[in-house]
C-alpha positions as CSV (number, residue, x, y, z in Angstrom):
1,S,-17.8,-45.9,-15.8
2,K,-20.1,-43.0,-14.8
3,D,-16.9,-41.1,-13.7
4,A,-16.1,-40.8,-17.4
5,L,-19.0,-38.3,-17.7
6,Y,-17.1,-35.7,-15.6
7,D,-13.4,-36.3,-16.4
8,G,-13.1,-33.5,-19.0
9,D,-12.4,-36.1,-21.8
10,P,-15.4,-36.7,-24.2
11,S,-13.6,-39.7,-25.7
12,N,-14.1,-41.6,-22.4
13,E,-17.8,-42.4,-22.8
14,W,-20.4,-43.9,-20.5
15,Y,-22.7,-46.4,-22.3
16,A,-25.7,-48.2,-21.0
17,A,-25.6,-52.0,-21.3
18,Y,-26.8,-53.1,-24.7
19,S,-29.6,-55.1,-23.1
20,D,-30.8,-52.2,-20.9
21,T,-34.3,-51.3,-22.2
22,A,-34.7,-48.2,-20.0
23,P,-31.2,-46.7,-19.4
24,W,-30.7,-43.6,-17.3
25,V,-27.7,-41.7,-15.8
26,T,-27.5,-39.1,-13.0
27,G,-25.2,-36.3,-12.0
28,I,-25.5,-35.3,-8.3
29,L,-23.6,-32.6,-6.4
30,K,-21.7,-33.8,-3.4
31,N,-22.9,-30.8,-1.3
32,G,-26.0,-28.6,-1.3
33,T,-27.9,-27.4,-4.4
34,K,-27.2,-24.9,-7.2
35,K,-29.3,-23.0,-9.7
36,F,-28.7,-24.7,-13.0
37,N,-29.2,-22.8,-16.3
38,Y,-28.2,-25.4,-18.8
39,I,-26.5,-28.8,-19.4
40,L,-23.9,-29.4,-22.1
41,F,-23.8,-32.9,-23.6
42,K,-20.6,-33.9,-25.6
43,S,-20.2,-37.0,-27.7
44,A,-23.8,-38.1,-27.0
45,D,-24.9,-41.1,-29.0
46,M,-28.5,-42.0,-28.3
47,K,-29.7,-43.5,-31.5
48,T,-31.4,-46.5,-29.8
49,F,-33.9,-44.0,-28.2
50,S,-35.8,-41.2,-30.0
51,E,-36.6,-39.3,-26.7
52,V,-35.1,-38.7,-23.3
53,E,-36.7,-37.2,-20.2
54,I,-34.8,-34.8,-18.0
55,F,-35.4,-34.9,-14.3
56,T,-34.0,-32.7,-11.4
57,T,-33.8,-33.4,-7.7
58,Q,-33.3,-31.2,-4.7
59,D,-32.6,-34.1,-2.3
60,G,-31.1,-36.9,-4.4
61,T,-34.2,-39.1,-3.8
62,T,-37.3,-37.4,-5.2
63,W,-37.2,-36.6,-9.0
64,T,-39.2,-33.9,-10.9
65,S,-39.6,-34.1,-14.7
66,Q,-38.5,-31.0,-16.6
67,G,-39.6,-32.3,-19.9
68,V,-39.0,-34.8,-22.8
69,L,-36.6,-34.1,-25.6
70,S,-36.0,-35.6,-29.0
71,T,-32.5,-37.2,-29.3
72,S,-32.2,-36.3,-33.0
73,Y,-30.1,-33.1,-32.2
74,F,-27.7,-35.0,-29.9
75,N,-27.2,-37.7,-32.6
76,T,-26.5,-35.3,-35.4
77,E,-24.5,-32.6,-33.6
78,G,-22.4,-34.6,-31.2
79,S,-22.5,-31.7,-28.7
80,A,-25.8,-30.2,-27.6
81,V,-26.9,-27.6,-25.0
82,V,-30.1,-28.2,-23.1
83,R,-31.4,-24.9,-21.6
84,F,-34.0,-24.6,-18.9
85,L,-36.7,-22.0,-19.4
86,S,-35.6,-20.5,-16.0
87,P,-32.8,-21.5,-13.7
88,I,-33.7,-24.6,-11.6
89,E,-32.5,-25.1,-8.0
90,A,-31.2,-28.7,-7.9
91,K,-28.8,-31.1,-6.3
92,G,-28.8,-33.3,-9.3
93,I,-30.0,-34.2,-12.8
94,K,-31.2,-37.5,-14.3
95,I,-31.3,-38.2,-18.1
96,A,-33.6,-41.2,-18.8
97,A,-34.3,-42.8,-22.1
98,V,-38.0,-43.1,-22.6
99,T,-38.9,-43.9,-26.2
100,P,-37.1,-46.7,-28.1
101,S,-36.3,-45.8,-31.7
102,G,-36.1,-49.3,-33.1
103,I,-32.6,-48.5,-34.4
104,S,-29.8,-50.8,-33.1
105,G,-26.8,-49.2,-31.5
106,F,-25.8,-47.5,-28.2
107,F,-27.1,-45.1,-25.6
108,G,-24.2,-43.2,-24.4
109,I,-22.7,-39.8,-23.4
110,G,-19.1,-38.7,-23.5
111,E,-19.3,-35.8,-21.2
112,L,-21.9,-33.9,-19.1
113,T,-21.3,-30.4,-17.9
114,F,-23.8,-28.6,-15.7
115,Y,-23.8,-24.8,-15.8
116,A,-25.0,-22.8,-12.8
117,E,-25.8,-19.1,-12.3
């Protein structure tokens, strides 16, 4: 369940279907936009992909890439902070797996927290 990403309990995890070759997950505000400084990932397990791409949206429809990240830090630390170079005005964020690693396993996240100014 995607609701598990925002329930405050990192032991409830969202996982992509094992057969999904291009998994992604979004977090979208119910109302308006906010200036986001960083995202906190908890209990992230992304071993099946070596890179993810972070996108933001101001309208929930059009997505803008903010860059590609290695998943190695998520996989070794369990919790990881992704900071933007400068605050980004957005309604939502998408995390998309982009580069398969060749390692079998899962693509999942326990908890996502978005921090605004």
